[in-house]
N, C-alpha and C positions, 0 to 999 in steps of 0.2 A: 632122506633129506627133502625130497619133493613134498612128501606128505606133511612134514613139519612146517615147511614154508607156507604151504596152502593153509594149514590150520591156524597159523599165526595171524593170517589176514582174516580168515572166515570168522574167527572168534570176535573180531572187532565190530561186526554188524550183522544185521539180517539181510540176506541177499535180496537185492531188488534189480530186476532186469531193466537195462536201458538200451540194449541193442534193439534196433528197430528194423523190421523187415522192409520198411519203406526205403532204407538206405542200402538196398541190395548191391547195387553197383554204381559208383560215381566215377566219372572220368578223372584221371590223374591231372590232366592238363587244365581243367577248369572246375574248381570246386564250387563255383557259383551256378553252374549249369544244373538243370534238373537231373535227377538220378536216371541212369540208363538201366536197361534190363538186358535181355539176351543179344540184342542186335549187334553190338560192337564186339563182344567176346563170346559169341554163341558156342563156338567149338570148345573154347576153354571151359565154359560153364557146363556144357554137356558132359565133357570128360570128368569134370569134378563131381557132378551129380552121379555119374556112373559109379564112382568110387564110394560116395558118402550117402547116396539117396537124397531125396528132396526134403526130408524132415529136418531142416537145419535153419538157423538164423544167421545171416551175415552180420558181422560186427565191424563198424568203422572206427579207426583210432580217433580219439576225441581231440587231440592236440597235434601240433607239429605240421610239417610239410606234407605228410601223407595222411589224407583224411578219407581214403577209399577202402572199403572192405576187400576189394580186389586191386592189387597193384601190379601193373604190367610194365616192365622195362628190361633193358639189357643189363642183367645183374653181374654176369661173368665176363663181359667185354668180348664176347665172341661174335658180335654183330646180330645176334638173334635175341628175341625177347624171352624172358622167363616171367613167372608169376608167383606172387604170394597171395594167399586167400585167408582171411580171418573169419572165423565162424564159431557158432556153438551147435552142438548136435540137435538141440531143440530149444524151444523158448524157456523151458524149465531147467536147462542144464546149468550147473554152477561152474563149469570149466570152459573157457574159450580155447580155441585151437588155432594153429597156423599150419597151412599146407603149402608146400613148395612144389611147383610144377615147371617142367621145361618141355621143349618140342623135340621129339625123336621121330625121324622119318615122316615129318609132316603132321604128327599127331601129338596132342598134349598128353604128357605122362606124369603121374605123381612120383616125386622123388623123396617124399618124406612128409609125415604129419607129426606135429609136435604139440603136446599138451601144455597149456598155459598154467599160470599160477593165480588165476582169478577169472571172473566171468566177463571182464571187459578188457579192451586194449586202450590204454591211456595215450600211448605215443609209440611211434616206431621210427628208427633211423636205418637207412640203407646206404652204406658208404664203404669205400675201400680204405681201411685204416692201416693196413700193413704194406700197401703198395704192390701187391702181387697180381693185380688185375681182377680180383674177385671180391665182390662186396661182402662185408659182414653185415649181419642183422642185429640191431639192438632193439628189443621189444620191452616196453614197460607194461606189465600186466597189472590190472587193478580190480578191485571189488566195488560193486555199486554202493555208493554212499560213504565210502572210505577215501578221504583225500590225504590222509597223513602217512599212509604206508603203502608202498607198491613193491613189486618184484621186478628187477631188471634182469633180463636174460640176454646173453650174447651168443650168437650162432656164427660158426665159421665153416667154410667148406673143407671137405676132406681132400686129399691129394688127387682123387679121381675127378674132382670138380663137378660131380653129379649130385652129391648129397651134402647136407649140412648137419653139423652136430652141435649140441649145446656145450659150450666150454666154460660158462660162468653164469652164476645167478647171485644177486645181491639184493638185500632190502634197500629201498631208496625212497626219498620224498621228492627230490628234484633230480633230473638227469638231462644232460646236454652232451652232444658229441661235437667237438671242435678242436682246432689246433691250439691247445692250451699253452704249450711251451715254445711255439714259434719255429718248430723244426720241419714244417710243411706236411707233417703227418697228423691225422686227427686222433685224439684221445677221448676217453669217456670221463666226463666230469659229473660227479653226483654228490648228493648229501644223504646221510643216513643217521640213524639214531641207535646207540648201543647202550644197553642197561646192564650194569655189573653190580651185584650185591645191592640192588635197589637204587643205585645211583645212575641217573640218565645223563648221557653225554652225546652231543651231536658232532659229527665230523663232515668236513668237505674232503673229498678224495678224488684222485686222478688215477685212472688205469689205462694201460695201453696193451695192444696185441703184441705178443712176443712168441713167435713160432706157433705152436699148437695151443697156446693158452693165453690167459690174461694176467698181467702182473701189476702190482700196485706201485705207482711212481712216487706218490707222496700223499700225505694227509695233514690236515690242520683242524684244530678244535674251533668250533663256533659257539655262539650263545645257545645254551641248552634249553632255556626257558621260552620256548616258542610254541604258539598254538598251531600255526600253519604258515606255509610259504605261499605268497600270493602272486608273485611275478618274478621272472628272471630276465635281465637285460645284459647284453654284452657290449663292450666298447673296446676299440683298438684305435687310439687317437693318432698313432703314427706307425710307420713300418717297423721301427725299433721298439715301440712300446709293447708291453705284455698285453695279452688279451685279459680284460678285467670282467669279472662276473659281479653284477649288482643284483642281490636277491632281497626283495622286500618281504618282511615277515611280520605277522601279527603276534603281539604278546597280549593275551586276553582278548577282549572283544574289540577294543579300539586303539590301544597303544601299538605302535609299529616301530621297527628298526629296519635298517638296510645293512646286510652283510656285503662287504667288499672282499673278493677273493681273487688272487692271481698267482701265477707261477713266476718266481724270481730265479732267473737263469744264473745269476752270479753265485747264489748259494744252493741252487738246484733243489728248491723246496717250495711248497705251497704256502702262501701267506694270507693271513686274515688280520689286517692291521688294526681294526676297530675293537677286537676282543681284548679286554683287560685281563691279563694273566692271573692277577690276584683275586679279583672278584668273579672271574669267569662270566662277565656280562659285557654287552655292547651298549654303553651309555652315550657314546659320542653321537649316535644317530637316533636316539630315542625321541619320539614325538607322541603326543597324547591324542592325536587324531590319525586315522589311516590315510595319510597323505603319501602318495607314491613318489618314488624317485623319478626324475625326469631331466632332460636337457632344457633348462628354462631359458637359456640365452642363445640357443642354436649354434653353439661353438663345437659341437660334436663330442662334448664331454658330459657325462651324466652327473647331475647335481643331486645331492641328498638333503632332504629337509631334516632339521634338528630343532627341538624346542626345549629350552632350559630356563626361560624367564618369561614374565608377563609384561605386557605393555601398560604403562601408567600405574595407577594405585593398586597394589597387590591386594588390598583389603576391599576393593571395589567389587560389588556383586556383578557377575556376568563379564568379568574381564577376560582377555584373550591372550594366548601365548604369542610371543615373537617367534617366527619361523625363520631360522638362518638356513640358507641353502649353501651347502659345503661340498667341496670335492677334495680328493686326496692325490697329491703328486709330490715327488721328491721327498717322500717320508714325512710330509707335513699336511695338516688339515688347513684348508683355506676357505674363508667365507666369500662366496661369490655375490650373494644378494641377501637382503634382509626384508622380510615381509611379515604381514599378518594375514592369515589364511582363513577365509570363511568356507570351511569344507562343505557344509550343508548347502549353501547357496552357490558354490562353484566359482568363487572369485578370490583374488588376493590383492592386497594393497602394498606396493613397494615403498619403503621408507629409507631415508638416509640417516646417518648417525645422529645428526642434530634432532631430527624428528623423533627418533627412538627415545631421546632424553626428554623431549618436551611435548609429547603427545600421549594420549591414552585412548582406549576404545571401550565402550559399553556395548555389550551384546544383548539385544532384545530378541531372542531366538523365536519367540512366539509370533512376533510381528515381522520376522525376516528383516530385521533392521539393525544396523550398526551405527552408533554415534561416535564420531571422532572428535575429541576435545583437546584443548591445550592444557598444559600443566605448568606448575611453577618450577619445574626442573627436578622436583623431588616426588613426583607422582600425584600431587594434590591438584584436582581439577580447577581450571580457571574459567574457560569459556568453551562453548560448543562451536566447532568449526564447520563441520558438514556431516550429513547423514547419508548412509548407503542403504538403499532399499531394494529388495528383490520382489518384483511384482509378477505374478503369474500371467501367462499369456492371455487367459480369458479375462483378466482384470485390466490389462494394459490398454490405456487410451491416452493418446498424446494431449488431447484437450484437457482431460481430467488431471493429468500429471504435467501440465505445461510449465510448472516452476522447477521441474526436475530435469536433469541432464542425463540422457541415455548414454551409457558407456559400454554396455555389453548386451547384445541381443542374442538370445538362445531360443531353441524350440520350446522350452518350458517356461520362458518368461524373459523379462528385461531387468537388468541391474541398472539402477539409476541413482543419481546423486542430487541432494538438495544442499546448497551452500548457504550458510547463515551470514548475517551481516558481519559478525566477527571473523568469519572465514574470508569474506571478501576483503575486509580491512587487512587481513594477514597475507593477502596476495594469492589466495586460492581462487582459481577460475576454471572454466571449462577445459582449457588446454591442460591445466595441472592435473585434474582428476582423470582425464582420459589417458594421460601419460603414466599415471601411477596405479590405475586399477586394471587388472587383466584377468583372463580366465585362468583357472588352475590347469596346468598342462597335463 
């Protein structure tokens, strides 16, 4: 089984090493501090070298709370520190390893070395998922250059509490450890892809520790036509509300959706409300630009961008999509805000319902300029109201652009607005544009 899982990943790419010997040891308590070497954990490192030799490369997890190749903390709640060390045997090795050590009679002693399923460690979790006082390890092994498929391994202590054994491994693209069902115990939430008879399907799944093994609590299908997942956010809006996972995913090069997944305690199952069971597609959150989900109004609830119409005349060259920001509660989709988003220049314009019906936008991307115009209510342009221009930092000069209103200042430039006479006549002024134009969150 181990050889099969490794081969499935290795076939996907040519191995490239990204483990860096400059990342030999980083302190757990401060990831921003410069890397440490032997001073802090000299005795641990010496004991480790005595077992492995010095022809190794330490490998730091790429994501998550643990970013150190050497993790030292009280893993088994005995008041003494234990250690995990991630490494490869040498720079050319295709397999990363994990070593577990603890202190016996004042000396660091190896309690087990475990072969991984790739040459890198994407992420690791150390947490007590079954409440027995001993932490489990969840390690996401990856291969350089492959972001679409990883191997998740779960390690649990034996009853002697001195050694760990691998009790599960699964293919995954996304993995988080959290209290999914609100029972105060943490579970493993992950996404994976299954291909049967040439048909690919993606699932969100939840597993939990049960005795000496891991059991599947539930699963739900999600949109299978995904290029990659780009981010995972979680939200728990109140004590009684379920933990929600918001997973942004690319479809092709630029289209994006957001999967919403949560555990429903009333029916004891995992739910993905945006998936259409007939088409097996998530179209409710489809947008044609890679705009990430975000809490745009700071109410603690994550909002999802969705694009299904254009603003103004559909036949107009360079028109833009209306971006509705939606959220899901009480089995309903609600629109929280309506905007047009200039993804390239990093801003969006908030519009009310009347403006959606009576305004249009022309996009002159080569000039980093949008022109907002009034319409006759049926999309036909009437008059230009104002233009929004992104000026690079090296070009911005208040004297040169003295007829423009600066609304957003960023490191790479300034977003500014010029109001036409028709715009002024329509009541558009500095206060209006500053209240309507904001950064993309």
